DOMAR-661851 format. One record per residue: y, z, x of N, C-alpha, C in turn; residue in three letters. Coordinates in steps of 0.02 Angstrom, whole numbers, padded with zeros to 5 digits, always signed. Layout:
BEGIN
YZXYZXYZXALA...
//
This chain:
BEGIN
-00545+01192+00836-00592+01127+00821-00609+01142+00754MET-00639+01198+00727-00687+01235+00670-00651+01151+00611GLU-00600+01187+00610-00565+01154+00552-00557+01075+00546LYS-00542+01060+00614-00549+01002+00623-00614+00933+00619LEU-00644+00972+00630-00741+00950+00616-00743+00946+00539ASP-00699+00995+00504-00726+01001+00457-00670+00940+00395ARG-00605+00933+00430-00586+00879+00409-00621+00809+00422ILE-00651+00796+00466-00699+00736+00481-00730+00732+00446ILE-00774+00764+00443-00842+00769+00405-00823+00751+00331GLU-00770+00788+00303-00765+00800+00219-00713+00711+00241ALA-00674+00701+00293-00656+00625+00258-00718+00579+00276ARG-00770+00565+00315-00819+00520+00322-00828+00520+00260MET-00873+00582+00223-00895+00592+00152-00838+00538+00101LYS-00791+00554+00130-00723+00493+00048-00743+00429+00078LEU-00733+00417+00119-00733+00356+00174-00802+00314+00135LYS-00851+00337+00136-00916+00326+00090-00907+00312+00042SER-00873+00355+00010-00872+00375-00067-00843+00314-00098ARG-00759+00296-00061-00717+00258-00074-00714+00183-00040PHE-00782+00180+00009-00768+00131+00046-00774+00058+00013GLU-00800+00035-00025-00828-00039-00045-00737-00038-00110LYS-00727-00005-00121-00683-00010-00169-00619-00018-00124LYS-00594+00025-00072-00548-00014-00037-00542-00073-00016MET-00612-00119+00018-00620-00147+00045-00594-00215+00000ALA-00611-00208-00084-00637-00256-00106-00563-00253-00154ASP-00496-00228-00149-00427-00222-00137-00389-00271-00138SER-00356-00323-00169-00323-00344-00159-00272-00358-00090PRO-00250-00319-00057-00212-00323-00012-00269-00337+00046SER-00329-00352+00045-00402-00343+00092-00428-00404+00077ILE-00458-00399+00008-00494-00444+00005-00468-00507-00046ALA-00404-00510-00073-00394-00595-00093-00399-00636-00072ASP-00419-00671-00106-00432-00757-00060-00389-00816-00075ASP-00325-00793-00101-00266-00816-00127-00213-00794-00105LYS-00205-00765-00054-00146-00694-00063-00079-00757-00067PRO-00008-00720-00092+00031-00744-00084+00091-00751-00054LEU+00111-00767+00023+00149-00750+00041+00162-00787+00116GLY+00213-00791+00179+00209-00843+00236+00186-00805+00285THR+00205-00841+00334+00200-00808+00403+00114-00794+00450GLY+00129-00786+00499+00075-00759+00539+00017-00699+00496PRO-00047-00717+00490-00094-00644+00468-00082-00581+00501ILE-00093-00534+00430-00072-00475+00488-00136-00432+00503ASN-00147-00378+00516-00209-00331+00507-00266-00318+00474ARG-00232-00347+00397-00283-00345+00351-00280-00388+00330HIS-00279-00466+00354-00295-00528+00317-00237-00541+00284GLY-00176-00532+00282-00118-00534+00212-00073-00589+00254MET-00055-00639+00223+00017-00665+00271+00070-00602+00284PRO+00104-00621+00324+00124-00561+00351+00187-00552+00328GLN+00223-00597+00271+00294-00591+00233+00258-00606+00160LEU+00237-00530+00102+00230-00568+00068+00261-00630+00017PRO+00236-00642-00025+00283-00678-00105+00338-00666-00104ALA+00408-00689-00080+00488-00684-00115+00503-00625-00103GLY+00488-00614-00037+00527-00585+00031+00557-00601+00067GLN+00601-00555+00082+00653-00574+00139+00649-00524+00197THR+00621-00542+00292+00640-00471+00297+00691-00477+00332GLU+00715-00408+00333+00768-00369+00373+00779-00328+00433THR+00815-00333+00475+00816-00282+00512+00873-00218+00505VAL+00890-00211+00428+00933-00133+00415+00873-00117+00350LYS+00877-00057+00369+00840-00006+00339+00885+00026+00263TRP+00908-00038+00206+00931-00006+00157+00932+00045+00124PRO+00959+00079+00085+00940+00147+00059+00944+00134-00028VAL+00871+00166-00054+00865+00161-00126+00841+00226-00144LEU+00863+00270-00194+00814+00325-00228+00871+00319-00296ASP+00868+00369-00324+00898+00370-00404+00963+00425-00382LEU+00996+00415-00331+01071+00429-00306+01062+00530-00303GLY+01020+00555-00292+01032+00641-00305+00990+00632-00207TYR+01004+00655-00165+00939+00664-00081+00947+00736-00080HIS+00896+00779-00091+00890+00842-00103+00881+00869-00009PRO+00903+00906-00018+00892+00974+00060+00861+01017+00072GLU+00793+00986+00104+00743+01038+00090+00736+01067+00166VAL+00748+01119+00189+00753+01147+00244+00671+01162+00263SER+00642+01145+00337+00564+01148+00340+00552+01220+00345LEU+00580+01260+00325+00561+01337+00315+00527+01336+00238GLU+00575+01314+00204+00568+01313+00120+00539+01243+00097ASN+00519+01215+00137+00487+01147+00111+00376+01169+00115TRP+00385+01140+00052+00310+01159+00038+00269+01088-00002ARG+00209+01072+00021+00159+01028-00015+00096+01052-00047LEU+00111+01068-00133+00069+01063-00170-00005+01004-00163THR-00063+01028-00171-00117+00986-00163-00173+01011-00231LEU-00157+00985-00292-00198+01015-00334-00229+00965-00399ASN-00243+00976-00456-00279+00940-00498-00338+00934-00502GLY-00393+00870-00489-00461+00875-00490-00477+00880-00413GLU-00472+00928-00400-00502+00953-00336-00566+01020-00321VAL-00593+00996-00254-00637+01069-00284-00596+01139-00237GLU-00533+01113-00203-00496+01173-00170-00420+01147-00143ASN-00399+01174-00203-00324+01156-00231-00279+01205-00160PRO-00236+01191-00133-00182+01244-00094-00135+01198-00086MET-00066+01263-00038+00003+01218-00040+00008+01260+00042VAL+00033+01186+00051+00024+01178+00145+00109+01209+00154LEU+00140+01248+00198+00208+01248+00223+00227+01192+00295LYS+00246+01210+00311+00283+01146+00356+00226+01165+00414TRP+00210+01209+00453+00183+01225+00489+00112+01237+00479GLN+00071+01230+00425-00003+01200+00410+00009+01129+00409ASP+00041+01095+00408+00054+01027+00389+00057+01000+00451PHE+00100+01031+00497+00098+00989+00568+00024+01034+00606MET-00015+01070+00598-00056+01078+00617-00109+01050+00602ASP-00092+00991+00563-00149+00960+00553-00165+00886+00578LEU-00215+00857+00602-00223+00788+00659-00155+00752+00630PRO-00116+00755+00662-00059+00675+00675-00081+00614+00692GLN-00080+00566+00660-00097+00495+00658-00008+00451+00678THR-00013+00409+00714+00046+00366+00740+00051+00302+00720GLU+00065+00250+00680+00037+00186+00643+00112+00158+00643ASP+00086+00071+00683+00141+00048+00646+00128-00020+00602THR+00194+00000+00549+00142-00034+00471+00222-00083+00439SER+00213-00123+00403+00268-00159+00377+00281-00135+00299ASP+00329-00145+00284+00369-00109+00234+00392-00149+00182PHE+00381-00139+00128+00391-00214+00072+00441-00178-00003HIS+00492-00184+00014+00512-00166-00052+00519-00204-00124CYS+00520-00176-00177+00506-00233-00243+00583-00268-00259VAL+00645-00235-00213+00707-00270-00233+00695-00336-00184THR+00640-00368-00157+00634-00402-00108+00642-00407-00045THR+00655-00349-00011+00676-00350+00064+00608-00306+00100TRP+00586-00347+00157+00517-00297+00208+00566-00288+00280SER+00553-00242+00294+00559-00212+00366+00487-00211+00403LYS+00491-00253+00445+00428-00266+00493+00419-00222+00550MET+00355-00203+00562+00350-00136+00615+00378-00102+00640ASP+00362-00052+00579+00399+00011+00578+00347+00070+00609MET+00345+00111+00682+00304+00144+00699+00335+00224+00670PRO+00276+00233+00625+00281+00307+00604+00233+00361+00629TRP+00264+00417+00636+00190+00472+00638+00183+00528+00576LYS+00139+00537+00560+00131+00554+00520+00057+00612+00512GLY+00019+00612+00444-00023+00659+00402-00073+00580+00368VAL-00113+00580+00389-00152+00533+00344-00164+00572+00272ARG-00161+00535+00226-00179+00557+00150-00239+00582+00153LEU-00302+00538+00181-00346+00520+00159-00375+00608+00210MET-00326+00640+00251-00351+00671+00296-00316+00768+00242ASP-00282+00737+00204-00264+00771+00146-00313+00809+00109LEU-00328+00749+00075-00370+00733+00025-00443+00783+00046ALA-00478+00750+00112-00516+00810+00144-00513+00880+00146ALA-00451+00878+00164-00446+00933+00137-00449+01004+00072LEU-00440+00959+00024-00440+00980-00074-00507+00960-00097VAL-00555+00896-00047-00593+00863-00074-00588+00847-00184MET-00551+00783-00163-00568+00772-00258-00642+00757-00279PRO-00631+00800-00347-00674+00764-00386-00727+00716-00422LYS-00788+00695-00418-00797+00623-00431-00770+00594-00472GLU-00745+00615-00532-00697+00615-00559-00615+00570-00570THR-00591+00585-00503-00529+00557-00494-00511+00494-00498VAL-00492+00465-00518-00448+00400-00508-00403+00383-00499THR-00357+00417-00499-00270+00412-00454-00245+00462-00414HIS-00182+00470-00385-00141+00517-00382-00083+00497-00423ILE-00057+00570-00407+00008+00562-00436+00041+00605-00405LEU+00128+00557-00384+00152+00591-00323+00215+00617-00369CYS+00251+00683-00342+00290+00709-00355+00336+00740-00296TYR+00421+00709-00320+00445+00716-00249+00504+00783-00268ALA+00525+00801-00234+00594+00855-00230+00664+00825-00280TYR+00653+00766-00280+00711+00732-00338+00702+00728-00412ASP+00638+00753-00398+00611+00742-00487+00566+00676-00504THR+00561+00635-00456+00543+00580-00441+00477+00576-00438TYR+00404+00514-00469+00350+00519-00507+00343+00466-00458THR+00274+00438-00446+00242+00396-00444+00184+00386-00453THR+00124+00334-00477+00063+00348-00456+00038+00306-00422ASN-00036+00302-00399-00085+00257-00340-00156+00261-00362VAL-00169+00234-00357-00236+00243-00380-00276+00253-00290GLN-00328+00296-00309-00363+00312-00276-00386+00295-00194ILE-00430+00226-00219-00426+00182-00152-00391+00150-00121GLU-00337+00161-00152-00293+00135-00113-00244+00189-00079GLU-00225+00263-00127-00202+00344-00082-00259+00316-00007ALA-00303+00321-00021-00346+00347+00028-00362+00299+00109LEU-00324+00233+00100-00329+00196+00155-00296+00212+00204LYS-00331+00213+00279-00307+00245+00341-00246+00241+00359PRO-00206+00176+00313-00111+00165+00338-00083+00225+00304ASP-00094+00243+00246-00045+00268+00206-00046+00334+00238VAL+00009+00346+00241+00021+00422+00284+00093+00460+00242LEU+00087+00531+00260+00133+00561+00237+00188+00579+00294LEU+00215+00551+00333+00259+00548+00374+00324+00586+00392ALA+00322+00581+00451+00390+00639+00449+00431+00623+00521HIS+00396+00565+00543+00449+00547+00601+00443+00461+00594THR+00497+00443+00608+00487+00343+00632+00543+00322+00703VAL+00539+00287+00725+00550+00260+00774+00562+00325+00817TYR+00492+00357+00814+00509+00422+00879+00585+00471+00878ASP+00586+00479+00792+00643+00546+00767+00600+00564+00723ALA+00643+00622+00692+00643+00653+00622+00662+00614+00575PRO+00624+00612+00518+00638+00558+00459+00698+00576+00432LEU+00739+00504+00447+00822+00567+00389+00810+00566+00333GLU+00859+00600+00320+00880+00636+00256+00846+00573+00184LEU+00922+00522+00183+00920+00479+00161+00862+00420+00154GLU+00809+00427+00204+00744+00405+00184+00692+00454+00185HIS+00710+00479+00157+00670+00525+00145+00622+00572+00174GLY+00680+00606+00211+00636+00650+00280+00665+00728+00210GLY+00606+00788+00254+00574+00789+00315+00490+00750+00295PRO+00485+00732+00218+00434+00708+00228+00423+00653+00161CYS+00396+00569+00203+00392+00557+00120+00295+00519+00134ARG+00305+00463+00079+00228+00451+00096+00256+00383+00114MET+00206+00340+00134+00198+00276+00158+00125+00233+00136VAL+00161+00190+00100+00101+00134+00063+00105+00046+00119THR+00089+00049+00169+00117-00017+00168+00078-00073+00138PRO+00025-00074+00086-00020-00119+00081-00005-00145-00020GLN+00068-00061+00000+00097-00106-00073+00176-00079-00081LEU+00202-00113-00118+00272-00117-00131+00282-00029-00121TYR+00341-00036-00078+00366+00049-00048+00387+00098-00111ALA+00398+00082-00180+00409+00122-00223+00356+00143-00222TRP+00305+00147-00212+00223+00172-00211+00227+00235-00190LYS+00287+00227-00107+00284+00293-00069+00341+00341-00064GLY+00326+00399-00108+00394+00440-00139+00415+00478-00088SER+00458+00475-00092+00519+00496-00019+00514+00588-00035LYS+00531+00605-00018+00551+00677-00007+00490+00728-00035TRP+00437+00691-00017+00363+00722-00061+00358+00802-00068ILE+00326+00829-00134+00322+00894-00140+00258+00915-00162LYS+00240+00887-00214+00134+00871-00223+00119+00816-00241ARG+00049+00822-00217+00013+00776-00245-00039+00796-00287ILE-00057+00755-00354-00092+00779-00398-00156+00721-00397GLU-00211+00756-00413-00287+00696-00414-00287+00713-00475PHE-00303+00666-00521-00322+00638-00580-00376+00595-00594ILE-00375+00608-00660-00441+00578-00684-00434+00513-00728ASN-00385+00519-00748-00366+00442-00780-00271+00431-00755ALA-00257+00355-00774-00210+00330-00750-00140+00380-00787ASN-00081+00387-00766-00050+00422-00771+00015+00401-00754LYS+00061+00368-00794+00137+00319-00749+00181+00380-00717LYS+00223+00344-00670+00281+00372-00652+00338+00347-00672GLY+00395+00381-00634+00468+00365-00652+00460+00281-00643PHE+00460+00249-00610+00470+00169-00615+00400+00134-00684TRP+00367+00152-00647+00280+00148-00701+00325+00143-00776GLU+00347+00227-00781+00356+00214-00880+00407+00145-00890GLU+00448+00134-00831+00495+00072-00849+00484+00012-00841ARG+00435-00027-00837+00419-00082-00851+00372-00104-00765GLY+00387-00072-00715+00353-00089-00643+00272-00075-00644TYR+00249-00125-00588+00182-00133-00601+00153-00046-00581SER+00076-00048-00607+00028+00027-00611+00017-00001-00538ASP-00007-00052-00507-00058-00086-00444+00007-00091-00398THR+00045-00133-00390+00097-00152-00372+00057-00167-00306ALA+00052-00234-00306+00018-00283-00229+00056-00317-00209TYR+00076-00306-00177+00152-00380-00112+00137-00411-00137PRO+00048-00460-00113+00036-00502-00072+00001-00558-00175TRP-00011-00538-00235+00005-00557-00281+00075-00560-00326ARG+00137-00544-00274+00199-00535-00323+00198-00479-00389ASN+00139-00448-00383+00142-00386-00416+00190-00357-00430ASP+00248-00368-00475+00311-00308-00449+00320-00287-00536ARG+00284-00313-00581+00323-00262-00657+00270-00281-00696TYR+00253-00247-00747+00197-00246-00792+00201-00290-00850SER
//
């Protein structure tokens, strides 16, 4: 309970620091969002512009599926933080677990709706290490060498998870198992598969696709695919 109390207290401090930025972000506050369908829980049309709903879950990656056993899996949290740390799988599973159902929007124009995830909120991981006031972004690193950047106010939203379970089953290797990041309010390339490290940084640094012309911000309801 003491650890949980510390996480909750730190989470509330982070929430108060970034609450306005999160509330003002385009996936919540855009007054002219591009899309169709019923309004989702964030106030946006359910299907962003240029997207087509699919029932399948296509597999997209760099062509390499790194097999990492739970025994060898590690998650490093470092950079501009007060308490850098490395979590083993059991450390990760001992953290508060969150279940959340969200939509998944791929930049290649397909969207898969109502995916039921289970994992750890990135907000709770950040609460463990406590980012410094200067932090503006995170940079995510994967076991397949992939990297991607995310603005801190997007990363700390309550539906951003490091997910290990989907549809009540362990996340399959081809979809990023044992653990991947999920970013429902951004295009899905911002949610790194096979995640192994989150670096909190005080300036923007481009990741794999961002260096190749993809958007830094990746807002689906602005059709914000490329820079």
